[in-house]
N, C-alpha and C positions, 0 to 999 in steps of 0.2 A: 590399565594404562590409561591416561588421558587423552581421546581425541577431541580439538578445537575446530572446528567445522566454520570458516568465514564464506561468504556469499556476497560479491559486490550487488548495491543496489541503488537505486535514484539518489536517495539521498546520502551515501556511505559508498562511493564509486571506486575508491581506496581501500575498503573496508577499516581506517584508521578508527571509526569510531565504534567499529567492533574488538578490535586489538585493547582498546584502552576501556571495555567495559570486562576483557576477558583477564584481565589481565593478574589477577587474585588467582587466578586456576592453572597450577602448575600442570602445565601441556608438555606430555611424551612427544606430540605430533600432532603439527596444525596444517588444515588441507585450506585452501583458497582456492576457491570457486574462479575460473580462469574468464566468466561471463557472467550476470544477473538473470540472464535466461534460463524460463524453468525447465525447458529440456537439454537433453545432453549435458547430465549433471554427471561429470564424470569421476568431478571429485568427491560429493557425496556418494555414488556409487561405489567407488573405491574405500573411502571411510567404511560404511556398511559391511564390504567384504573380508576388508582389515579386520575389523570387530573379534573379539574373546571373548567368551563366558567371564564376566566380571569389572569389561574395559566401559569407559563413561564417554557420550557421546556430547558435547558441550559447543550448546549455542549463546549468540547474545538473547535473541530472540526468537520465537515460532515462525515467523516472518522467514527467517533466513533457513530455514529448514524446509517448511515445508509451504505449497504452494495454495493449497485447500485445506479446508479438513479432512476430506478424503483423502486426501496426500497423506496427511497427516497421522490419521489412521495407520495406513499400509507404512507408515516408516516404524510406526511405535510397535507394529505386530511384527516386523523383520527386527526391532531390538531386541525386543521379548522373545522372539526366536533364537537370537545369538546368547540370551541372557545376559546383555548387555543393558546398560540405562541411561537416562537423557537428562542434561540440567539445562534449562535455560532461564538464564539473568533473569532479565525482563519479568516473565511473569512468576517468577521464584519457584518454579519446577523441576523438583528433584527425585527422579524415579527409585532412588534409593529407599526414601524414606516410607514409611507408609500413610494412606491417605491423611495427608492434612490440608486439602483444601473442601468447603463445601460444596456440593453441587453446581451451586449459583456462579461459584468462584469458574470454577471450571467452566459455565457454561460462557461466563464474559470473557474470561480470555478464547474460547472458540469462536462467538462475535467479534472479538476484537480481529484476532487471525486475520477472519475476512476480510473486516475492511481494511486490512490493513493490506490486502492483496489487492482490493479494487481501487485503495490511494494510491497505489505504487505503481498499479497497471496505467491509473487515467493519469497522473504526473508524465511518468514517462511519454505516456501519447502525446499527450500537449507540447512538451518540450519537444519531443521530436517535430512535432506538426509546425510550429514555431522556426525551428532551425530550419525549416523546409520552404518558409516563407509563407504557409498555408494561415488563412485568417480563423481564430479561434474565437467562440463563444457563437453568441446568438448573433446573426448576422443585424447590421445597423438599418434603419429605415433609410430611406431615398431622401437627401438634403430638403429635395422642394417639397414632399410632402411634408415633413416638420418644418420647414418655412412657411407653408399654406395651414396649418393649423396655429400655430402660434397665433399668426395673424387673423385668423377664422376664432381663437376663442381671444385674442386682446380687441377685438370688433364688437363685441358681445350680443351679436346678432344670433349666435349658434349652440345651441346646446354641446353636452360632450357626446351625446350620442349620434347626433348628426356629425361634426367633428369628426369622430371613429367612423363611420358608415362612408362618408365622403375622402377621407387621407389613408383612411388605413393604420391611423396611430392612435395608439389606446391610450387613456389616460392617465397611465402611470408616465409608460415616456413622454407625453406631453407636458406633464408636470416638474418633470425631469428635465428638459427641455429648456424649461422656462425658468427654474431654478438658477439655470446657468447663464 
C-alpha cells in the first residue's frame, strides 16, 4: 500500500504544490495534516500506526515529514521497525533501493532539511509579526540623528569616526542615506 502524507506549511498552506509533485504515485491512501505545526501531528501518527510490512510512506520532501534531523531518524526507525519504506520525491530518496546516494549526498540532504526547518520557521514568524503590526528587521535610527550626520558629513568638518561618535550613525548607514 502507498500512503501519501501531506502537511501544510508556509509556502504551501493548501498542500497543492505537494499534491502536484506526488500525482505520479498511485496512492491507496492520502493523509493530509490539518495544521502546519510540528506538534500534535495526528495525521502522521495515524499513517505510522496503519503501516504494514511492505507499505510505502510517500512525501514531497523531507521537511513535510520531519522537523529536525533527530525527528527524521526517529521516523526512519519507526518505518524500519514496521518493515515499511519511505519515498521522498525532492531528495530522490527511496528506501526500497539499496543505498544509491554517497555519504556526501546524504549529508547534503540532512543539511538542507535543517536549513528548510529554520527558513520556514523564520518566514512564518516574520509573517505573523507583520500581521500583528510589529516592526520587523533592524530598528531604524532616529531621523534627527541621520539628518545631523548628513549635515556633518556635507560640512566636511568632521571625520567619519567623529560623526559616528556624536550621532551613533555608522558609515554604511550614513552612505545609504546619502545615496537616497
